[in-house]
C-alpha positions as CSV (number, residue, x, y, z in Angstrom):
1,X,-103.0,-55.4,17.5
2,X,-102.6,-52.5,15.1
3,X,-102.4,-51.8,11.4
4,X,-99.7,-54.4,10.8
5,X,-102.3,-57.1,11.4
6,X,-104.2,-58.6,8.4
7,X,-107.4,-56.7,7.7
8,X,-108.8,-57.9,4.4
9,X,-110.4,-61.3,3.9
10,X,-107.5,-62.3,1.6
11,X,-104.9,-61.4,4.2
12,X,-106.7,-63.0,7.1
13,X,-107.2,-66.3,5.2
14,X,-103.6,-66.3,4.1
15,X,-102.4,-65.7,7.6
16,X,-104.6,-68.6,8.9
17,X,-103.3,-71.0,6.2
18,X,-99.7,-70.0,6.9
19,X,-100.1,-70.4,10.6
20,X,-99.0,-66.9,11.5
21,X,-102.4,-66.3,13.0
22,X,-105.1,-68.7,14.0
23,X,-108.8,-68.4,13.5
24,X,-109.3,-68.3,17.2
25,X,-106.9,-65.3,17.5
26,X,-108.8,-63.5,14.8
27,X,-112.1,-64.0,16.6
28,X,-110.5,-62.9,19.9
29,X,-109.3,-59.7,18.1
30,X,-112.8,-59.1,16.7
31,X,-114.4,-59.1,20.1
32,X,-111.7,-56.9,21.5
33,X,-112.3,-54.4,18.7
34,X,-116.0,-54.5,19.3
35,X,-115.4,-53.7,23.0
36,X,-113.0,-50.9,22.1
37,X,-115.3,-49.4,19.5
38,X,-118.0,-49.3,22.2
39,X,-121.1,-48.6,20.1
40,X,-124.0,-50.7,21.3
41,X,-126.1,-49.6,18.3
42,X,-124.0,-51.6,15.7
43,X,-125.1,-55.1,16.7
44,X,-128.7,-56.1,17.7
45,X,-127.4,-59.4,19.0
46,X,-123.8,-60.6,19.5
47,X,-122.7,-64.2,19.8
48,X,-121.1,-65.4,23.0
49,X,-117.3,-64.9,22.5
50,X,-116.3,-68.2,23.9
51,X,-118.8,-70.0,21.7
52,X,-117.3,-68.3,18.6
53,X,-113.8,-69.1,19.7
54,X,-114.7,-72.7,20.2
55,X,-116.0,-72.9,16.6
56,X,-112.8,-71.2,15.4
57,X,-110.7,-73.9,17.1
58,X,-112.7,-76.7,15.5
59,X,-111.8,-75.3,12.1
60,X,-108.2,-76.6,12.7
61,X,-109.5,-80.1,12.0
62,X,-110.7,-79.1,8.5
63,X,-108.8,-78.7,5.3
64,X,-108.1,-75.0,5.1
65,X,-107.3,-75.2,1.4
66,X,-110.9,-76.1,0.7
67,X,-112.4,-73.2,2.8
68,X,-112.2,-69.8,0.9
69,X,-113.4,-68.0,4.1
70,X,-111.3,-70.0,6.5
71,X,-111.8,-68.4,10.0
72,X,-113.2,-65.1,8.7
73,X,-115.5,-63.3,11.1
74,X,-118.8,-62.2,9.5
75,X,-121.6,-59.9,10.6
76,X,-125.1,-60.4,9.2
77,X,-127.9,-57.9,8.8
78,X,-130.7,-58.7,11.2
79,X,-133.3,-59.3,8.6
80,X,-131.4,-62.4,7.4
81,X,-131.9,-65.7,9.3
82,X,-128.9,-67.1,11.1
83,X,-129.3,-70.1,13.4
84,X,-128.6,-69.2,17.1
85,X,-129.8,-65.6,16.7
86,X,-133.3,-64.1,16.8
87,X,-134.3,-62.3,13.6
88,X,-135.8,-58.9,14.5
89,X,-135.8,-56.7,11.3
90,X,-135.2,-54.0,14.0
91,X,-138.7,-54.5,15.4
92,X,-138.8,-56.3,18.8
93,X,-142.5,-57.1,18.4
94,X,-141.8,-58.8,15.1
95,X,-138.9,-60.9,16.4
96,X,-138.8,-64.7,15.9
97,X,-136.2,-67.5,16.3
98,X,-135.3,-69.2,13.0
99,X,-135.0,-73.0,13.0
100,X,-132.3,-73.0,10.3
101,X,-129.9,-70.7,8.5
102,X,-130.8,-68.7,5.5
103,X,-129.2,-70.1,2.4
104,X,-126.7,-67.3,2.3
105,X,-125.5,-67.8,5.8
106,X,-125.4,-71.6,5.3
107,X,-123.1,-71.0,2.4
108,X,-120.9,-68.7,4.4
109,X,-120.5,-71.2,7.2
110,X,-119.7,-74.0,4.7
111,X,-116.9,-71.8,3.3
112,X,-115.3,-71.5,6.8
113,X,-116.8,-68.2,7.9
114,X,-117.7,-67.6,11.6
115,X,-120.9,-65.6,12.2
116,X,-120.4,-63.4,15.2
117,X,-123.5,-61.2,15.3
118,X,-126.6,-59.7,13.8
119,X,-126.4,-56.0,12.8
120,X,-128.8,-53.0,13.2
121,X,-130.8,-51.7,10.3
122,X,-133.5,-49.2,9.3
123,X,-136.6,-51.1,10.5
124,X,-137.9,-53.6,8.0
125,X,-135.1,-52.4,5.6
126,X,-137.1,-49.3,4.8
127,X,-134.7,-46.3,4.5
128,X,-131.3,-45.2,3.3
129,X,-130.3,-43.3,6.4
130,X,-129.7,-45.7,9.3
131,X,-131.6,-43.7,11.9
132,X,-134.9,-45.6,11.9
133,X,-134.3,-48.3,14.5
134,X,-135.4,-48.7,18.2
135,X,-131.9,-50.2,18.8
136,X,-130.2,-46.9,18.4
137,X,-128.3,-45.1,15.6
138,X,-124.8,-46.6,14.8
139,X,-122.1,-43.9,14.8
140,X,-120.5,-43.3,11.5
141,X,-116.8,-44.2,12.1
142,X,-115.5,-41.7,9.5
143,X,-117.3,-38.7,11.0
144,X,-119.5,-39.1,14.0
145,X,-122.0,-36.5,13.1
146,X,-122.8,-38.1,9.8
147,X,-125.6,-40.7,9.3
148,X,-124.2,-44.2,9.0
149,X,-126.4,-44.8,5.9
150,X,-129.1,-47.4,5.7
151,X,-130.9,-49.6,5.7
152,X,-127.8,-51.8,6.2
153,X,-126.3,-49.4,8.8
154,X,-124.8,-51.8,11.3
155,X,-123.4,-54.1,8.6
156,X,-121.6,-51.2,6.9
157,X,-120.3,-49.7,10.1
158,X,-119.0,-53.1,11.3
159,X,-116.8,-53.3,8.2
160,X,-115.9,-49.6,8.0
161,X,-114.9,-49.6,11.7
162,X,-112.7,-52.6,11.1
163,X,-114.7,-54.9,13.4
164,X,-115.2,-57.5,10.7
165,X,-113.8,-57.7,7.2
166,X,-117.1,-59.0,5.7
167,X,-120.8,-58.4,6.3
168,X,-124.1,-59.1,4.6
169,X,-126.5,-56.4,3.9
170,X,-129.6,-56.2,1.7
171,X,-130.4,-53.9,-1.2
172,X,-133.8,-53.1,-2.5
173,X,-133.4,-49.4,-3.3
174,X,-129.7,-48.7,-2.4
175,X,-129.3,-50.2,1.0
176,X,-126.1,-52.0,0.0
177,X,-124.6,-48.9,-1.7
178,X,-125.4,-45.7,0.1
179,X,-123.9,-47.0,3.5
180,X,-120.9,-48.2,1.6
181,X,-120.1,-44.7,0.4
182,X,-120.7,-43.2,3.8
183,X,-118.3,-45.7,5.5
184,X,-115.6,-45.6,2.8
185,X,-116.0,-49.3,1.9
186,X,-117.0,-51.4,-1.1
187,X,-120.7,-52.3,-1.5
188,X,-121.5,-55.1,-4.0
189,X,-125.1,-55.4,-5.1
190,X,-125.3,-58.5,-7.2
191,X,-127.6,-59.3,-10.1
192,X,-131.1,-60.2,-8.8
193,X,-131.5,-63.9,-8.0
194,X,-127.7,-64.5,-8.0
195,X,-127.7,-64.9,-4.2
196,X,-130.6,-66.8,-2.7
197,X,-133.1,-64.7,-0.6
198,X,-134.4,-67.8,1.2
199,X,-134.4,-66.9,4.9
200,X,-134.6,-63.1,4.2
201,X,-137.4,-61.0,5.7
202,X,-138.5,-59.3,2.5
203,X,-138.9,-55.6,1.9
204,X,-140.0,-56.0,-1.7
205,X,-139.8,-59.6,-2.7
206,X,-139.6,-59.0,-6.4
207,X,-136.7,-56.6,-6.0
208,X,-134.7,-57.7,-2.9
209,X,-131.2,-59.0,-3.0
210,X,-128.6,-59.8,-0.3
211,X,-125.6,-57.6,-0.7
212,X,-121.9,-57.7,0.4
213,X,-119.8,-55.2,2.3
214,X,-116.0,-55.5,2.3
215,X,-112.9,-53.4,2.3
216,X,-111.8,-54.3,-1.2
217,X,-113.4,-55.3,-4.5
218,X,-111.5,-58.5,-4.5
219,X,-112.8,-59.4,-1.1
220,X,-116.4,-58.6,-2.1
221,X,-116.0,-60.7,-5.3
222,X,-114.6,-63.6,-3.3
223,X,-117.6,-63.5,-1.0
224,X,-120.0,-63.4,-4.0
225,X,-118.3,-66.5,-5.4
226,X,-119.2,-68.3,-2.2
227,X,-122.7,-67.0,-1.9
228,X,-123.8,-67.2,-5.6
229,X,-125.8,-70.1,-7.0
230,X,-129.3,-71.2,-7.7
231,X,-131.5,-72.4,-4.8
232,X,-134.7,-74.4,-5.1
233,X,-135.9,-72.9,-1.8
234,X,-136.0,-69.4,-3.4
235,X,-138.6,-69.0,-6.2
236,X,-136.8,-65.8,-7.3
237,X,-133.4,-67.5,-7.6
238,X,-131.8,-67.5,-11.0
239,X,-128.9,-69.6,-12.3
240,X,-126.5,-66.8,-13.3
241,X,-122.9,-67.8,-13.8
242,X,-120.4,-65.4,-12.2
243,X,-117.8,-65.3,-14.9
244,X,-114.1,-64.6,-14.1
245,X,-112.4,-61.3,-13.1
246,X,-110.3,-60.2,-16.0
247,X,-107.7,-57.6,-16.7
248,X,-108.9,-54.0,-17.3
249,X,-110.5,-54.2,-20.7
250,X,-109.2,-52.1,-23.7
251,X,-111.7,-49.7,-25.1
252,X,-113.9,-49.7,-22.0
253,X,-117.0,-47.5,-22.6
254,X,-118.6,-45.9,-19.5
255,X,-121.9,-44.1,-19.6
256,X,-122.1,-40.7,-18.0
257,X,-125.2,-38.4,-17.8
258,X,-125.7,-35.6,-20.2
259,X,-124.6,-32.1,-19.2
260,X,-127.1,-30.6,-16.7
261,X,-128.8,-33.9,-15.7
262,X,-126.9,-34.7,-12.6
263,X,-128.4,-33.6,-9.2
264,X,-126.3,-32.8,-6.2
265,X,-128.8,-30.7,-4.2
266,X,-126.4,-27.8,-4.0
267,X,-123.4,-29.9,-2.8
268,X,-120.6,-28.4,-5.0
269,X,-118.0,-30.4,-3.2
270,X,-119.7,-33.7,-4.2
271,X,-120.1,-32.4,-7.8
272,X,-116.4,-31.6,-8.0
273,X,-115.5,-35.0,-6.5
274,X,-117.6,-36.8,-9.2
275,X,-115.8,-34.7,-11.9
276,X,-112.5,-35.8,-10.5
277,X,-113.6,-39.5,-10.5
278,X,-114.4,-39.2,-14.2
279,X,-110.9,-37.8,-14.8
280,X,-109.5,-40.8,-13.0
281,X,-111.5,-43.2,-15.3
282,X,-110.3,-41.4,-18.4
283,X,-106.7,-41.6,-17.1
284,X,-107.2,-45.4,-16.7
285,X,-108.2,-45.6,-20.3
286,X,-112.0,-45.6,-20.3
287,X,-114.0,-43.7,-22.8
288,X,-116.9,-41.6,-21.5
289,X,-120.1,-41.8,-23.5
290,X,-123.1,-39.5,-22.6
291,X,-126.5,-41.0,-22.1
292,X,-129.9,-39.7,-21.1
293,X,-130.4,-40.1,-17.4
294,X,-134.1,-38.9,-17.3
295,X,-135.6,-42.4,-18.0
296,X,-133.7,-43.7,-15.0
297,X,-135.0,-40.9,-12.8
298,X,-138.5,-41.7,-13.9
299,X,-137.9,-45.4,-13.0
300,X,-136.6,-44.3,-9.6
301,X,-139.8,-42.4,-8.9
302,X,-141.9,-45.6,-9.5
303,X,-140.3,-47.3,-6.5
304,X,-142.0,-45.2,-3.8
305,X,-144.6,-43.4,-5.8
306,X,-145.8,-46.6,-7.5
307,X,-147.2,-50.0,-6.4
308,X,-144.0,-51.5,-5.0
309,X,-144.8,-49.8,-1.7
310,X,-147.5,-52.5,-1.5
311,X,-144.9,-55.2,-1.2
312,X,-143.6,-53.5,1.9
313,X,-147.1,-53.3,3.3
314,X,-147.6,-57.0,2.8
315,X,-144.7,-57.8,5.1
316,X,-146.1,-55.9,8.1
317,X,-149.8,-55.6,7.5
318,X,-150.5,-57.8,10.5
319,X,-148.4,-55.6,12.8
320,X,-150.0,-52.5,11.3
321,X,-153.4,-53.9,12.4
322,X,-152.4,-55.4,15.8
323,X,-149.6,-53.3,17.1
324,X,-149.0,-50.2,15.0
325,X,-147.1,-48.4,17.7
326,X,-144.4,-51.1,17.5
327,X,-143.4,-49.8,14.1
328,X,-141.1,-46.8,13.7
329,X,-143.4,-43.7,12.8
330,X,-141.6,-42.9,9.6
331,X,-141.6,-46.6,8.4
332,X,-145.3,-46.8,9.4
333,X,-146.3,-43.7,7.4
334,X,-144.4,-44.9,4.3
335,X,-145.6,-48.5,4.4
336,X,-149.3,-47.8,5.2
337,X,-149.6,-46.1,1.9
338,X,-149.3,-49.5,0.2
339,X,-152.7,-50.5,1.4
340,X,-154.4,-47.9,-0.8
341,X,-153.0,-49.0,-4.2
342,X,-155.3,-50.6,-6.7
343,X,-154.7,-53.4,-9.2
344,X,-155.2,-51.0,-12.0
345,X,-152.5,-48.7,-10.7
346,X,-150.2,-51.7,-10.4
347,X,-150.6,-52.8,-14.0
348,X,-150.3,-49.3,-15.2
349,X,-146.9,-49.0,-13.4
350,X,-145.8,-52.4,-14.7
351,X,-146.5,-51.3,-18.3
352,X,-144.5,-48.1,-17.9
353,X,-141.7,-50.0,-16.3
354,X,-141.5,-52.4,-19.2
355,X,-141.1,-49.4,-21.5
356,X,-138.4,-47.9,-19.4
357,X,-136.5,-51.2,-19.4
358,X,-136.5,-51.2,-23.2
359,X,-135.0,-47.7,-23.0
360,X,-132.3,-48.9,-20.6
361,X,-131.5,-51.8,-23.0
362,X,-130.8,-49.3,-25.7
363,X,-128.6,-47.3,-23.4
364,X,-126.5,-50.3,-22.6
365,X,-126.1,-51.2,-26.3
366,X,-123.7,-48.3,-26.5
367,X,-121.8,-48.7,-23.2
368,X,-120.3,-51.4,-21.0
369,X,-121.4,-49.9,-17.8
370,X,-122.6,-46.6,-16.2
371,X,-120.6,-44.6,-13.7
372,X,-122.7,-42.5,-11.3
373,X,-122.3,-40.9,-7.9
374,X,-123.4,-43.4,-5.3
375,X,-125.3,-40.6,-3.6
376,X,-125.6,-36.9,-4.5
377,X,-124.6,-35.7,-1.1
378,X,-124.3,-36.7,2.6
379,X,-126.3,-35.6,5.7
380,X,-125.8,-35.4,9.4
381,X,-127.9,-37.3,11.8
382,X,-129.4,-34.1,13.1
383,X,-130.4,-33.0,9.5
384,X,-132.1,-36.3,8.8
385,X,-134.0,-36.4,12.1
386,X,-135.3,-33.0,11.3
387,X,-136.4,-33.8,7.7
388,X,-136.6,-37.6,7.6
389,X,-138.5,-38.4,4.4
390,X,-137.2,-35.7,2.0
391,X,-133.5,-36.2,2.8
392,X,-133.8,-40.0,2.7
393,X,-135.4,-39.7,-0.8
394,X,-132.6,-37.5,-2.0
395,X,-130.0,-40.2,-1.0
396,X,-131.8,-42.6,-3.4
397,X,-131.4,-40.4,-6.5
398,X,-128.9,-42.8,-8.1
399,X,-130.0,-46.0,-6.5
400,X,-133.7,-46.4,-6.5
401,X,-134.0,-47.5,-10.2
402,X,-131.4,-50.2,-10.2
403,X,-133.3,-53.3,-9.2
404,X,-136.4,-52.2,-11.1
405,X,-134.2,-52.3,-14.2
406,X,-132.5,-55.6,-13.3
407,X,-129.0,-54.1,-13.1
408,X,-126.0,-55.2,-11.0
409,X,-124.1,-52.6,-9.1
410,X,-120.7,-52.0,-7.4
411,X,-120.2,-49.1,-5.1
412,X,-116.6,-48.1,-4.7
413,X,-114.8,-45.3,-2.7
414,X,-113.6,-42.5,-5.0
415,X,-112.2,-39.9,-2.7
416,X,-112.2,-38.4,0.8
417,X,-113.4,-34.8,0.7
418,X,-111.6,-32.0,2.4
419,X,-114.5,-31.8,4.9
420,X,-113.9,-35.4,6.0
421,X,-117.0,-36.8,4.1
422,X,-116.4,-39.9,1.9
423,X,-117.4,-39.7,-1.7
424,X,-118.1,-42.8,-3.8
425,X,-119.1,-43.8,-7.3
426,X,-121.3,-46.7,-8.4
427,X,-120.8,-48.9,-11.5
428,X,-124.0,-50.3,-13.0
429,X,-124.5,-52.8,-15.8
430,X,-127.2,-55.2,-17.0
431,X,-127.7,-58.4,-14.8
432,X,-124.9,-60.9,-15.4
433,X,-122.1,-58.5,-15.8
434,X,-121.0,-58.7,-12.1
435,X,-117.6,-59.9,-13.1
436,X,-117.0,-57.0,-15.5
437,X,-117.9,-54.5,-12.7
438,X,-115.5,-56.2,-10.3
439,X,-112.8,-56.3,-13.0
440,X,-112.9,-52.5,-13.6
441,X,-113.9,-51.4,-10.0
442,X,-110.9,-53.1,-8.4
443,X,-108.5,-51.1,-10.7
444,X,-110.3,-47.8,-10.0
445,X,-110.3,-48.4,-6.2
446,X,-106.6,-49.3,-6.1
447,X,-105.8,-46.2,-8.2
448,X,-107.4,-43.9,-5.7
449,X,-104.8,-45.1,-3.0
450,X,-107.5,-44.4,-0.4
451,X,-107.1,-46.1,3.0
452,X,-109.8,-48.7,3.8
453,X,-112.8,-47.8,5.9
454,X,-112.1,-45.7,9.0
455,X,-108.9,-47.4,10.3
456,X,-106.6,-45.6,7.9
457,X,-105.1,-48.8,6.8
458,X,-103.5,-48.8,3.3
459,X,-105.1,-50.9,0.6
460,X,-103.1,-54.0,-0.3
461,X,-101.5,-54.1,-3.7
462,X,-103.8,-55.6,-6.3
463,X,-103.4,-59.3,-6.3
464,X,-102.4,-60.7,-9.7
465,X,-105.2,-62.4,-11.6
466,X,-104.9,-66.2,-11.9
467,X,-102.9,-66.8,-15.1
468,X,-104.8,-68.7,-17.7
469,X,-102.8,-71.9,-18.6
470,X,-101.1,-71.8,-22.0
471,X,-103.2,-74.9,-22.7
472,X,-106.4,-72.9,-22.5
473,X,-108.2,-71.8,-25.7
474,X,-111.1,-69.3,-25.5
475,X,-114.2,-69.8,-27.7
476,X,-117.2,-67.6,-28.2
477,X,-120.8,-69.0,-28.2
478,X,-123.9,-67.2,-29.1
479,X,-126.7,-69.7,-29.0
480,X,-127.7,-73.1,-27.6
481,X,-124.3,-73.4,-25.9
482,X,-124.9,-70.4,-23.7
483,X,-125.2,-70.9,-19.9
484,X,-128.5,-72.6,-19.1
485,X,-129.4,-73.3,-22.7
486,X,-130.0,-76.7,-24.4
487,X,-126.5,-77.6,-25.4
488,X,-124.4,-76.0,-22.7
489,X,-123.8,-79.4,-21.2
490,X,-121.5,-80.2,-24.2
491,X,-119.2,-77.5,-22.9
492,X,-119.4,-78.3,-19.2
493,X,-118.8,-82.0,-19.9
494,X,-115.4,-81.0,-21.3
495,X,-114.7,-79.0,-18.1
496,X,-115.0,-75.7,-20.0
497,X,-115.0,-72.6,-17.8
498,X,-117.0,-69.5,-18.3
499,X,-114.7,-66.5,-18.8
500,X,-117.2,-63.6,-19.4
501,X,-120.4,-62.5,-20.9
502,X,-119.8,-59.8,-23.5
503,X,-120.9,-58.6,-27.0
504,X,-119.6,-58.7,-30.6
505,X,-118.5,-55.6,-32.4
506,X,-121.5,-54.0,-34.3
507,X,-120.6,-55.9,-37.4
508,X,-122.8,-59.0,-37.2
509,X,-126.3,-60.3,-37.9
510,X,-128.1,-63.1,-36.1
511,X,-130.4,-65.6,-37.7
512,X,-132.8,-68.3,-36.3
513,X,-132.0,-71.5,-38.2
514,X,-134.6,-74.2,-38.8
515,X,-132.8,-76.9,-36.8
516,X,-133.6,-79.2,-33.9
517,X,-132.9,-78.1,-31.3
518,X,-133.3,-74.5,-32.4
519,X,-129.9,-72.8,-33.1
520,X,-128.9,-69.3,-34.2
521,X,-126.4,-68.4,-37.0
522,X,-124.0,-65.5,-36.5
523,X,-123.0,-63.8,-39.8
524,X,-120.2,-61.2,-40.2
525,X,-121.4,-58.3,-42.4
526,X,-119.9,-55.1,-43.6
527,X,-118.5,-53.0,-40.7
528,X,-121.2,-50.8,-39.2
529,X,-124.1,-52.4,-41.0
530,X,-124.9,-55.0,-38.4
531,X,-125.4,-55.0,-34.6
532,X,-123.7,-55.9,-31.4
533,X,-124.8,-59.4,-30.4
534,X,-124.6,-60.9,-26.9
535,X,-122.3,-63.9,-26.4
536,X,-120.3,-65.8,-23.8
537,X,-116.6,-66.7,-23.9
538,X,-115.7,-70.1,-22.5
539,X,-112.2,-71.5,-22.2
540,X,-111.2,-75.1,-23.0
541,X,-108.0,-77.1,-22.8
542,X,-106.5,-77.6,-26.2
543,X,-107.5,-81.3,-26.3
544,X,-111.1,-80.4,-25.2
545,X,-111.2,-77.6,-27.8
546,X,-110.3,-80.2,-30.5
547,X,-113.0,-82.6,-29.4
548,X,-115.6,-79.8,-29.3
549,X,-114.8,-78.4,-32.7
550,X,-114.8,-81.8,-34.3
551,X,-118.3,-82.4,-33.1
552,X,-119.7,-79.2,-34.6
553,X,-122.3,-80.1,-37.3
554,X,-122.8,-78.1,-40.6
555,X,-123.9,-75.4,-41.3
556,X,-122.0,-74.2,-38.2
557,X,-118.3,-73.3,-38.5
558,X,-115.6,-71.9,-36.3
559,X,-114.3,-68.5,-37.3
560,X,-112.8,-65.4,-35.9
561,X,-115.2,-63.0,-34.1
562,X,-114.4,-59.4,-33.2
563,X,-115.6,-58.3,-29.8
564,X,-117.1,-55.0,-28.8
565,X,-113.9,-54.0,-26.9
566,X,-111.6,-54.8,-29.8
567,X,-110.1,-58.3,-29.2
568,X,-110.7,-61.2,-31.6
569,X,-111.7,-64.7,-30.5
570,X,-112.6,-68.0,-32.1
571,X,-116.3,-68.7,-32.1
572,X,-119.4,-69.9,-33.9
573,X,-120.2,-68.5,-37.3
574,X,-122.7,-69.7,-39.9
575,X,-122.2,-70.6,-43.6
576,X,-124.2,-67.9,-45.5
577,X,-125.7,-70.2,-48.1
578,X,-128.1,-71.8,-45.6
579,X,-129.7,-68.5,-44.6
580,X,-132.3,-68.5,-47.4
581,X,-135.2,-69.7,-45.1
582,X,-133.7,-68.4,-41.8
583,X,-135.3,-65.6,-39.9
584,X,-133.3,-62.5,-39.2
585,X,-133.4,-62.0,-35.4
586,X,-130.7,-59.3,-35.2
587,X,-133.0,-56.9,-33.6
588,X,-133.3,-59.0,-30.5
589,X,-129.6,-58.4,-29.7
590,X,-129.0,-62.1,-28.7
591,X,-130.3,-65.6,-28.7
592,X,-131.6,-65.4,-25.1
593,X,-134.0,-62.5,-25.8
594,X,-135.3,-64.3,-28.9
595,X,-135.9,-67.6,-27.2
596,X,-137.6,-65.8,-24.3
597,X,-140.1,-64.3,-26.6
598,X,-140.6,-67.5,-28.5
599,X,-141.4,-69.3,-25.2
600,X,-143.9,-66.6,-24.3
601,X,-145.6,-67.0,-27.7
602,X,-146.0,-70.7,-27.1
603,X,-147.5,-70.2,-23.7
604,X,-150.0,-67.6,-25.0
């Protein structure tokens, strides 16, 4: 079975639904590819082939139209619980047998996916290199002498080598992005809390997220739509609506570091590849806006030089005391340092982080997303084994700060260097803008015309986006109708659909009105004298739009709002005569930030 066979999730599901290939045939192909690939370091445990085929055959009794991952083989990083497999976190002494699936795996199975194995990783998800495991070092399928990248090494290799079209990784400091670059695949690091971490062996509980590896952005986004959603079993879960993938936005603004701030550790080829990637973005119509990268570098240093190492220590402190030799020496040295941190040091770092978050907020007030190298360079396995800590640290140059700042990320292949090393870029944006990153990342990846992974299979043509019905009318909301807010139910009751989270042009002011429940008022002011205010765009049928508008009480009104990227949309405005006793809250940048502070004041 060669390149003519379906490789992407979309193609596999389409073939299954059309009957040109059965789920059982796809599973059989997967196991044959695993045998042909012949790398025992990719999987820590592999499901019995006949058992997996039997499950695939049972899918024939189900409605394929209702299963977005119908018959898709999936690999799962071995720090995520999956029923029927031990969970090792790449430490045999730590191994246990879970009694139920993690929430993420449960949702994959419910969508028709078939779990075929648990993949290798840097032990306890500590590392970006993929060489810190007693189960061996997975071979990089692009160039065998290169590291596979970590900590999600096996998951990335499984997709890059074409063994499965989808795998789960995790990402605390870049483990879902660095391996994606090194294997020429897509790595999606969602907003924190969007995918439940119930059933995940933590690295840093406050920063962990489950990530997705796929061959295309559309495949990764499809998987995220299956995995996303709040979960009562996870105290760090957040109800963050995904939004819809849209066409490439006009007037897209991408942040790029100021001249001289980028670090490539002498790798001139990587530096040139990044420059070429920026030219590609410009050709696609994006505007490049310089920003100060230094605060992000400072944030990155906090991750391993600050108190977050103590979170890693908490996970394995029992093993450190009872069986220290069972822990990889490099992992042991890094993690043991967490025991020496004080409460005073922790609070000091938290205070500094909060200041850095405010700086990041100001950065994103001027741009839609950042575009950075996924990693500054690439290393061979021999180089990393000779210098394990320093080279690992270098690979996290552009990844370590992301979860500390509550950003979402999308790592996308950008080019294949003349020396056979893949180069990739990562898009970063504030949490909740996952759909925006997918919307622009899919266009960039397609424009590169790179083959997928290591199999030299051409990317499929970009699928057309679902056409919005002519009956649908968009409306912008800025206050109590936002997702999760007091009046959002009025929209969902009318079957409204969230289109995207975005911002106004910088021509508006926001006021807190004295109403019950609390509501804001958005006022258009002279161009350039206001600010860019956060909002959401929802779509309604024409009949639902009429019902919704008719129910709007004074002093609210529906007017035309100009968005940051140029288009105009109908939305909530306020009648200016009622603003005499209203509070100007423009400086908060949006209703959510204001209400969050108001809630904090009530608690204190």
